[in-house]
N, C-alpha and C positions, 0 to 999 in steps of 0.2 A: 834780675827778672823775678817777679813775684811768684809765689806758689800757685796762685790762681792762673796766671798766664802759662806757667809750665804745665799745669794740669790740663788746660784747654788745648795746648799745642801738642801734647803727648799723643803719639800715634798708638793705637791699640795694636798689640802684637798680632802678627799674621797667624792664622790657624795653620798648623802643620799637619800633613796627612799622617795617618797611622803607619802606613808603609810608604816610604819615599821610593822614587824610581831606583831600579836595580836591586830592590829587596827581594829575597827569596821567600816565597809564601807557599802554603799548602791549601788545597781546597777542602772545605768541611763537608761538602756534599757533591754528588755527581753533577756535572755541568756539561753543556754542549758548546763546542767551539763554533767559530763563525762559519766553518766549513760543514757543520752538522755532525761532527764526530763527538762521541761521548767521552769525557775525561772522568775517570773514576775518583771518588772521594779519596783524599790523602795524596793526590798527585802534587808534585812540587813544580813551581814555575817561577819566572822572574817578572817583576813588575816593570813594564816598559812605558806606561803612561798613567798619570793620576788625573781623575776627572772630578769636578765639583768639590775641590778642596778635600778629597779623600772619601767621597761618598761611593765612588766606583773606581775600579782599576782595570787597565788593560794588562793581561798577564800572558806571557809567552811560555808555552810548554814544549819541552824537547822529548820527554819520556812520560808515560808510555805512548803518548800521542804527540805528534808534532802539530802545533797550531796555536792560534791566539784566541782569546775571548775576553769580553768585558764582564767583570764580576762585581757585585755589590760588596761593600766592606764586610757585611755579616756572613759572607760565604767564604772568607779567607782567615787564615791564622798564620802567624810567623812560623817559618820552618827552621 
């Protein structure tokens, strides 16, 4: 197989999200859960879904508030 053929058939690597599912993350700012409860900045949660190749994440919190919310990547940091 020629180099040109290999280069043409080569699949571009899939983009991987910054935080894969089940990653523990912390909020960088106050946020509101889907139930309307405010989660303070610095709260830790677990990523349960990744949207748009990592542009947003569904995060589940157990403390200090129990609930889920969808957050953009810029609102999260690795915990």
